[in-house]
SEVEXFI-501939 format. One record per residue (C-alpha): x, y, z; residue in one letter. Coordinates in steps of 0.1 Angstrom, whole numbers, plus 5000, padded with zeros to 4 digits. Example, Ala and Ser with C-alpha at 12.3 -4.5 7.8 and 13.67 -1.06 7.14 Angstrom:
BEGIN
512349555078A;513749895071S;
# end
This chain:
BEGIN
500050005000X;501250334991X;501950565023X;499350835027X;501951115029X;502751044992X;499051074980X;499651444968X;502551364946X;500651064929X;497551264921X;496751344884X;498251674869X;494951794864X;494851884902X;497452134895X;496152484892X;495652584856X;495852234842X;492552184826X;491351934799X;493252104772X;496652154791X;496751814809X;497751614778X;500451864772X;501951844806X;501551464804X;503651484772X;506451664787X;506651514822X;503851234827X;500651184841X;501051264878X;502351544899X;505451364909X;506451354871X;506251724872X;508351774905X;511151554889X;511351734855X;514451934862X;514952294846X;517052294813X;518552644815X;518652984827X;517453324809X;519353634820X;517653954813X;519754284814X;517754614815X;519254844787X;518255084760X;517655064724X;520955234713X;522754984738X;520754664729X;522654364718X;521254134690X;520653764700X;520253834738X;517253844760X;516854204773X;514554434790X;513454804779X;511255064792X;509355214763X;506455444752X;503855294727X;504155504697X;501855334671X;500055004663X;500654874626X;497654634618X;498454364592X;498154454554X;497154114544X;496053784562X;498853584578X;501153894583X;501954004619X;500554274641X;503254524650X;503754774678X;506355054672X;507755164706X;510455444715X;512555464746X;514255804738X;517355644722X;515755464695X;512655264682X;512054914690X;509254704669X;507254434689X;505654164666X;502853914672X;501453664648X;498053474650X;495553764654X;496353934688X;495754284672X;492554434687X;493554274722X;496954434720X;495454784709X;493254784741X;495854664765X;498654884752X;497255204738X;499355474721X;501255664746X;501155424773X;504655334793X;505454974792X;508354754805X;509054494778X;511254194775X;512453934750X;515053834726X;516454104704X;516754054667X;517654254638X;515454184607X;517654064577X;518454364554X;517454634580X;520654674602X;519254994619X;516054834632X;515554614662X;512554394670X;511154144694X;509053864682X;506353774708X;507853944738X;508153724770X;506754024788X;504954334784X;503654504815X;502854844829X;505955064838X;505155044875X;505254654872X;508654634857X;510054464890X;507754164881X;510154084850X;512653834865X;516453914861X;517153534859X;514453294849X;514452924850X;513952754817X;511752424817X;510952204788X;508152344764X;505852214738X;503452364713X;500652524735X;502552494769X;505452754772X;508252714796X;507152974819X;503752814824X;505352474831X;507552654857X;504352754876X;503252384875X;506552284888X;506752514917X;503152394927X;504252054925X;507352144947X;504952294974X;503151954975X;506451774981X;506251645018X;509151635044X;510151265043X;512051065070X;515851045060X;516950735043X;520450835036X;523450775059X;523851095076X;527551045079X;528050995043X;525651275034X;527851505058X;530951395042X;529751465008X;528051785019X;524751695003X;521551865013X;518551695026X;515651555004X;513251855006X;516152095004X;517551934974X;514351944955X;513952324963X;517352384950X;516652194919X;513852414910X;515652744919X;519152754902X;520953084906X;523652994881X;524452764851X;526652554875X;523452484895X;521952314864X;525052074861X;524351714872X;527451764893X;525752024916X;525251884950X;521451904951X;521351714919X;523951454929X;521751404962X;518551334942X;520451114916X;521950894944X;518350854959X;517150734925X;520250514919X;519550374954X;516050304946X;516950124914X;519849914928X;517549804958X;515049684935X;517649484915X;519149344945X;515649234959X;514949084924X;518248914924X;517648764960X;514048654951X;515448454920X;518048294942X;515748194968X;513747994941X;515247664933X;516247554898X;516747204881X;520147044887X;521847014854X;525446844855X;527946884828X;527646544808X;529146334782X;527046484754X;528446844758X;532046684762X;531346504729X;529846824713X;532947024723X;535546754711X;533646764677X;534247144673X;536647224646X;538347484670X;539347494706X;537247714730X;539048044741X;539848104774X;536948354780X;534448084767X;535847834789X;535648064819X;531848164809X;530847824805X;532147724838X;530348004855X;527147884838X;527547524848X;528247634882X;524747804883X;523147494867X;524547274894X;523747514925X;520247424930X;519247794925X;517647924895X;520248084871X;519748434858X;522948504841X;523948744811X;526548624786X;528048924770X;530448924739X;531249104708X;529648994676X;531348664665X;532948604700X;531348264703X;528448304725X;526248064707X;528747774711X;528747844748X;525047834749X;524947514729X;527147324752X;524847444781X;521747314761X;523646994755X;524146964795X;520447004798X;519446744772X;521946504788X;519846554821X;516546454801X;515446824801X;514547084772X;515947404762X;514647694742X;516747974725X;514748274714X;515848554692X;514248884681X;514248814644X;513748514622X;517148594605X;519048564639X;517148264649X;517848074617X;521448174622X;521648034657X;519747714644X;522147654616X;525247704641X;524047434666X;521647204648X;524346984630X;526646944660X;523646864684X;521846634659X;525246434653X;524746344691X;521246214686X;519546524698X;516446674679X;516647044674X;513947244657X;513547604643X;510147744652X;509048084637X;505848264628X;506248124592X;505447764606X;501947674596X;499647394592X;500847014596X;504547104599X;503847324627X;501647074643X;504246834642X;506947044660X;504547144687X;503846774692X;507446684696X;508046964721X;504946844742X;506146474743X;509646554746X;510846424714X;512446754705X;515246844731X;516047204718X;513747454702X;515247774685X;512948034673X;511348374675X;508348524693X;506648194681X;508148024710X;505948174738X;502748144721X;499747994741X;499747674721X;503447604726X;503847344754X;507147174764X;507346854784X;510246954804X;511647284796X;514447384821X;516847644803X;515747944783X;518448134764X;517348494751X;519448654725X;519549034726X;517249024755X;516749394756X;514649354724X;511949154743X;509349294768X;509249184804X;506048994797X;507348814767X;510448674786X;508348584812X;505848404791X;508748184778X;509948114812X;506448014825X;506447724800X;508447514825X;506547184837X;503847274861X;504246974884X;507847044898X;509147274925X;511647454904X;511847754880X;513447754844X;517147864842X;517548194823X;520848284802X;520548614784X;522948704756X;523849044744X;526349174718X;525849534730X;529049624748X;528349804780X;531150004799X;531849814833X;531050134851X;527450124838X;526949754839X;525249764872X;522449984861X;521549774833X;522249414846X;522349464883X;519849184888X;521948934867X;525148784872X;527348874842X;529848664822X;532048804796X;533648664766X;536148914759X;538348714735X;538148654699X;538048304685X;541148184668X;541048234630X;539048564630X;540548784603X;541449134616X;539249384599X;541349694586X;539250014595X;539750334579X;537850654577X;536950844544X;535151154534X;532051114513X;533451274480X;535650964479X;532650744471X;533450704435X;536950584443X;535450334469X;532950214442X;535850134418X;537749944444X;534549754451X;534349674415X;537649514415X;537049324448X;533849184436X;535649074403X;537948864425X;534948704444X;534548924473X;531049054487X;530249364506X;527849524529X;526849884523X;524950044553X;522950364545X;522950664567X;520450734595X;518951044578X;516251094604X;513950904629X;511850814599X;512050464584X;510650594551X;513350854548X;515950584556X;514350374530X;514550634504X;518250684512X;519050314508X;516750264475X;518650554460X;522050414469X;521350064457X;520050224423X;523250414421X;525450134429X;523549904405X;524650134377X;528350054384X;528349704399X;526849374394X;524649194417X;523349474440X;520749354464X;518549574489X;517049484524X;515049704546X;512649674576X;509549754556X;509949444533X;508049134540X;509948874559X;509948614531X;511148854505X;513849004529X;514948644537X;515148564499X;517548854493X;519548764524X;519748394510X;520948514477X;523648694495X;524748404515X;524748184482X;526848444465X;524348564440X;524248914455X;527649094455X;526749394474X;524049404500X;522649754508X;520749784540X;518950054561X;519950094597X;516649964607X;517449594596X;519349344616X;522049224593X;522548894612X;523448624587X;526848484589X;528548524555X;532048424556X;532848534523X;531648904529X;534949084535X;533949464530X;531749684551X;530950054540X;529150244564X;527750594552X;527650894577X;529450684603X;529850994624X;526150984631X;526050634646X;527050524680X;530250354685X;528550044697X;526449994666X;529450074642X;531449814660X;528649554657X;528349634620X;531949604614X;531649254632X;529549124602X;532949104581X;536248944589X;534548594595X;536348404566X;539748374553X;539748684532X;541449024541X;538649224555X;537949604555X;535549864570X;535250204556X;533650484577X;532250764554X;531751094568X;530751434556X;533851674564X;534551864584X;534551634614X;533951784650X;536951714673X;534851464692X;533551284661X;537351264649X;538251104680X;535550854680X;536350724645X;540050724657X;538950474685X;537250234659X;540450244636X;542650154666X;540649894685X;538549604677X;537549534714X;533949614720X;534349664757X;537449884752X;535550104726X;532650124751X;534650264780X;536350504755X;533050634742X;531950684775X;535050904784X;534351094751X;530751154755X;530551244793X;526951264794X;523851214771X;522950884758X;526250664758X;526350404730X;522650444722X;521750254752X;518450404755X;517550144726X;519649874745X;517549834777X;519050114794X;517150254824X;514950574819X;516150774849X;514451084858X;517351274877X;520451044875X;522851084847X;524350734844X;527550884831X;527751214851X;526950994883X;528750684873X;530650714907X;527350714926X;526250374908X;528850174926X;528150344959X;524350284955X;524849924945X;527149864974X;524650034998X;521849844985X;523549514991X;524549635027X;521049755035X;519449435024X;522049205042X;521049395074X;517449435067X;516149205041X;512349285046X;513049655048X;511249635080X;513249895102X;512350265102X;515150335074X;513750045056X;510350185055X;511750525045X;513450325016X;510350165006X;508850525001X;512050614981X;511250324958X;507650424954X;508650774947X;510850674919X;508850374905X;511650154911X;510149864931X;511349484929X;508349394906X;509349664880X;513149614880X;514549634845X;515449284837X;512549114852X;512048784834X;509848584858X;
# end
């Protein structure tokens, strides 16, 4: 039950003064549906207003003038603005309004009236001697000039809801924020010179300088720690809950030993270490919840295959789920032959399975004939029943929703007292400093070695004017039997715009090169797979792809990767795309095309890619360079949607919060003490409760 003291913060935004039916949806768009969301919306900037005269005005700055209304200038035609000409004794200033404000303005500000007016000063193009303010921020009677603030806090805004109006709502939300029991360790707070909870909130909404807006400002660090602690507590509680639930005992057996011996290569040290950690979980008697991280091509699927062989040897079933049919098929082709050679039955189940074929596959899963199922979302559909599912492996787990992951895990046998083991896999490199925020409720294994025999990929950057030269080199490479990927730029957030760019590039390349194919996210799956298969078979020499498509098929003959506008991509995405080549015996290359001139940061980022092929090192370097914002595109990779914590600026607090959470739960597992009760309120405030932790999977 939510404590009554928090009720005011969890009421609808429509309870704030001035938030009626028209404004409420706009507030929800900017902040969220409840008062707490408005309270936790931090200011984004400050406006400083200096009082000046027209002859001393500075173009581009927000300034305040005391003027006399000289004349109203109604528009001569529809759509033109209403203008007011004003005079301050040193020069004329034109005030401009659009959207039919005229008659109202003439009544409010008649000729001869003295007014204080404030706004951004502009000089219209071609009229160097004239100054104007379009839609002044303030225009008030001269005796109310003191009402115009010298420093004004800027909040997010949207059409129909200006920053100044949102600020009023934020300040009212602050008035509703109650004094709460302290949940932080007082000695640590004093040592860090951090304010109390209510004091920190007040300071957040009353910055006096730009430094106060920084994530490093002490009030913001206090609130960031609170949010991180709430999250880390939820993750630690979730982890403890999973460990308290028994899992089936799965020993390493002869099947996996035989499968490993049959491999045409030796496992790397990192693969052996990761497999040992997984096997330790499978034998622990507790339900496994582990993440297996590794670069594209590092050998995660082979490790997963050996774990599934162990499960089959124990008479139990496994399921491997991938987010796309292309990736599912790739996994199936990797593991099916080695496991079937040992007498195991492996099936591929996707949305394309229909009729008698699908019925037969489902029957084999239900009676235990099939030991391993590889597939897509089709695996967790209601009519899919396993006889003895004990291990689920989810590739790129952030691409699935919480309920989707849970639905697959819930397919374990109903008549046993254990839960299904979970092994998640991810090729998105996460810096170690941020790992706790994304995977804090999972144990983590890392494959940080490349398999032997992988060809190094020579990476170089080139300006886009050199595209004709690159095309000519491609022509020579294709003539020698090579194949290439050509990834088109992210033009905007619109798939349609991306598609046009890809179609244009494919058409241009087709005029110069043989065998050009195109795949994009809007193609029907069958058509997309057909093009991909032609690429695998060597019928397509150059595969042009938009950024929205997962180019996941293993094509050892593909040795060239060209990425347009590489400076617009995250380093993690660039690194993963580069990992699509260098899988065969050919010398491989990756060309990063960019529009000059590059910014200093963009230059450093591309240099990192040229120097390193270690995804984890690249992730750490990218974190150092960015220093804030959305590192590595992690918002698309399951990254927490924090309100006040910045996982880059506050990364030192992440480890502190994680350690504190473990210590708190070790002393007070049920959070029953007075401090524990305060911490429960904290989790309620930030919506980080055990049931809503990021990687919940049943």
